[in-house]
N, C-alpha and C positions, 0 to 999 in steps of 0.2 A: 433170393434172400432179401428180406425187407431192409430198407435203408434206415439207419439210425436217425432219430429226430434231432435237428440241430439244437444246440444249447441256447437257452434264453440269454439275453445280454448279461444279466446279473450272474447267472450260472457260469458264463464264459469267463467273467472276471475272477470268480472264485476258483475255477479250474486252472486258470493261468497262474494265479498266485500259488496255489497248492503245488502245481507241477514245477514251477520255478524253485519254490522252497525245498521240495524234496530233492531235486537235482543239485541245488546249491549245497545243501547240508551234507548229502551223501558224497558228493565229489570231494569236499574238504576231508572227510573221514577216510575215503578210499585213497586219496592222494597221500595222506599222512602214512598210511600203511605201505603204499608203493615206495615212498621215500625211505622207509626203513630198510628196504632191499636195494633200492637204486637212489642214492642221495644226490640226485641231479635235478633240481626243481625245474629249471628252464628247459632241459632236454625232455623231461616228462611231459611238460605242457606242449612242447614242439611235436612230440609223437601224437598227442591227443588231437592237436589241430590238423595234422596231416591225415590222421585216421578219419577225422570228421569229413575232410574234403574228399577222401576216397569213398566213403560211404555215400555222400551226397551224389557224386558223379557216377558211382557204381549203380546206385539205385535208379538214376536216370537212364543209364546205359541199358539196363535190363527192363526198362519200361515200368518200374515200380512207382516212380513219382516224377512230375515235371519240375524243371528248374528254370531260372531266368537266364537269358543270354547276358553275357558281360556287356556292360554299357559304360563307355568312357565318361558319360555325363554323371554317372553315379560314383565314380572313383574318387573325386575330390572330397565330397562330404565324408565318405567312409575312410578315406586316407587320413583326414583330420581326426576322426573319431579313433582310428587305430593308433595314431601317434599319441593321443591323450590316454588311451587305454594302456598302451605299452609303457608310457611314462609313469602312469599310476602303478603298474606292476613293479617298475624299477624303484620308485620312491618307497613303495611298500617293503621291498627287499632291503633298501637302505635303512628304513625305520627299524626293521628287525635286527639289522647289523649294528646300528648305533645305539638302539635303546632296547625295548622288549615288546612282546605282543600286547601287553596291557596298554602301552602308549598308543599302539596302532588302533586298538579298540576305542580309546577315547577320541582319537582323531576321526575315526569313522562315525562315531556316535554324534559328533558335532555336525556332520554333513547334512542330515535332513533339515536342520534349522536354517542353515545357509541356503540350501537348495530351495526351501520354501519361499525365501525372498526373491531368488532368481526366477522361480516359477512365476511370480507375479510380474516381474519386470519384463521377462522375455517371452513367456508362454501364455500370458493373458489370464492367469488365475487370480482370484482374490488372495489377499494376504491371509495367513492362518487366523482362525478365530482365537479368542482368548483360551478356550478349552484346548484347542490344538497346539497353541504355543506352549501352554502349560504341559501338555503331554510330551512334546518334543524336548522341552527343558527337563522334564523328568527323566528322559532317556539319557541326556547329557550328565545329569547329576548321578544317575545310577552307574554310568560308565566311569565317571571320575571316582565315585565311591568304591567301585570294584577294584580299579587300578590302585587306589590309595592303600588297599589292604596288602599290596605286594611291596615288599621291602626294597626291591631293586628299582621300582618306580619312584619311590620316595628319594632314593639316593642319587637319581639322575640330576646332572647340572642343566642349566638353561641351554647349553649347546646341543643337548640331546633332542631338543624340540624343533630344530630347524627342519629336519626331514618329515616329521609328522605334520608340521604346518604346511609344508609344500605338498604333501600327500593330500591334505584336506582341500587345498586349492584345486589340485588336479582332479580329484574325485568329484568335486561339485561341478566343475566344468564338464566332465565326462557325462554326468547324469543329465544335465540340462541339454547338452548338445545331442546326446543320444536320443532323448525324447523328441527333439526338433527334427532329427533325421526320420524318425518313425512317421511324423506328421507330414513331412515334406517330400520324402522319396518313397514313391509308391511302386512296389514290385507286383508282378503278376502271380507269384507263388510265395509260400511261406518260407521257402529255402533262400530267398534273395539275401536278406540281411546276414544269414549264417554263412552263405557263400563268400560274401565280400569281406566280412570280418576275419574269417579263417584264412582266406587266400592272402589277405594283407597282413595278417597277424603273425605268421610263422617266421618271416625274416627278422623281426625284432627279437623273437625268442632265441633265434640262432645267435644273434649279437650278444644277448644277455648271457648265454651259455659260454661264449668266448670270453666276455669280460669277467665272468665269475670263475674262470678257470675250470669249468666242468669237463672240458675235453681232456685236460691233463689228468684230472682225477679219475676220469673214465679209463684212460690208458693205464694208470696205476692199478686200478681195480682189475683190469684184464690181465696184467702181469701177475697180480696176486693169485688169480685163478688159473694162470698158465694157459691162457687162450689168446688167439690172435684176431678174433672178430667179435662183434657185438652178439651175433647169433650164438657163438660158442659160449659167451658169458651168460646169455639167457639160459643156455642148456645146463650150466653149472648151478644156477640159482634154484631155490625151491620152486616146485611147480605152482604153488599158490601165488608166487610173485607174478608169473605170467598171467594167471587168471585175474589178478588184481589189475594188471596193466590193460588187459582187454576190457574189463569192467569199467575202468577209468575212461577209456576211449568211448565206450557206449554212453556213459553218463555225461561225458564232455560234449558229445553231440547233442544229447538231450537238453543240456543247460543252454546250448546255443539257441535251439528252437524255443524252449520255454521262456528263456530270458527276454528275447525280442517280442514274444507273444505277450508276456506280462507287461513289458514296457509300453506296448501299444494300448493296453487296456486301462492303465492307471496313470496318475500324474507323476511327474518326475520326483516330487517329494515322496509320494507313496512308494514308488519303486526303490528309492534310496532307503526309506524306512524299512522296507521288507528285507533288504540286504543286511541292515544293522541287526534286526531281530533274528535273522538266520544266524548271524555271527554269534549272538548271545546264546541261542539254543545250541549251537555247535560247541561252544565253550562248556556249557552244562553237560552235554553228552560226553565230551572229552573227559570231564571229571569222573563221570560214572564208568566209562570204559577203561581208561588208563589209570584209574585210581589216583588222579591228581588232586590231592586234598587241598581244598580251599576253606577258609574260615566261613562260619555261618554268616558273618557280616558280609563277606564278599559275595556269597551266593544270594543273600537277601538283596543286595544292590543289583545283581543281574535280573532278579525277578522284578525289581522296580522298573528296569528297562522294558520288560515284557508288559507290565501294567501300563506304562506310558504308551507303548505301541497299540495296546487294545483301546486306549482312550482317544487315540488320534482320529480326527474326522477330516477326510479329504476336502480341500477347499474347492468350491465350484468355480466355473469360468466367470471372469469378470463381466458384469452387465453394463451396457451403455444404452442410452435412449435414442431411437431412430427418429426420423421425421414424423412417424405416426404415433410418437410418444409411447410405443410399446417397447419394453425392455428386451434387448437382444444380447446374445453373447458377443464379446468383442470379435471373436473369430468369425462369426456369422456376418457381422457388419463388414469386415474386411473382405470376405468372400463375395458379398453382394456388390461391393465397390469395384473389385478387381478380378473376380472369378478365381482367386487363389487364396490359400490360407495365409494367416499371419506368418511373417518370415523375418523376424527381427535379427536372427543370427545369420542371415545371408545365404541360406541354403537354396536348393532347387525348388521352384514353386510348382507343386503338382496338385493332386486332389486334396479334399478336405479330410477331416479326422472323424472317425466314428468311435466315440469314447464314452464310457459311463461316467457321469458327473456326480454320482451319489457317493457318500462316504465309503471308504474302503473297508473299514472295520465295523461299520454300523448299518450294513444293508439289511433290510428286513423283508 
């Protein structure tokens, strides 16, 4: 059987973005359906993380794919990332509890603009061009415009914005730090980042389930259905709920692989922007599927976000002049000097980064 030809660098960028977007958008919709039958968000995520771990190690056991051996040297950076990710999940939950989903969308929409500055400070990229700054600003305006059409968003007091502001800080740190991990920690297989994040990610979800009272609510649900085990409860639920739970585990594993793949191919700002645009698309699909009527003004503002995303142009790596007066990327200069990539966030110094520097949305 002939081997498939490897993708070109540009095609690999496009494939990673499409794969991540499909997994991200579909997982949100599938999880929403799962929560209709099992209203325990932290426990559902916990099941998906454990299922992903079992699939990874099961595939390795049966010789279907190689995996990386656990390395204590890699635990520290991934532990920090997992803490940031888990804190982001918690602040997101608190945002929804204290305010509403529109406020969360606004906070998330502001993140690419902030990350673009941190991208320049820590990851050696140029500041966004005027066109890109205008595009990112357009997304923020669109998100604020969409949220302003919601009456509950207008009625919120200033105290409701503490958690969204904290969520914005956490998510921007997570995006920049996650990119630096990709550049600095080099695995032998594509499963490495997924292994570490899932193995380190399930204990916080267990803690969130406990803090959120999900175990007590699960016991109440089991009593309602007159069963004494989770398996008995699943047997009482409609068969489609089991199918959705399995589908969610498969997509959850897919988003682990596609997310780290995409993060390695684009800048931190572009990756953050993709997440925001996925969120906008998901809101639009939600309106169509669940008949959640929004005003034409609100829908127009969401499309303004999408237009802003289409106009964004990824910033190139910052250039400096070497002794030969030839411009080089900052990362290349640092590698020539020390044999390692730039490491402003204090991560492990490993090999360099193979990344496309052309615009994300404007590759020809």
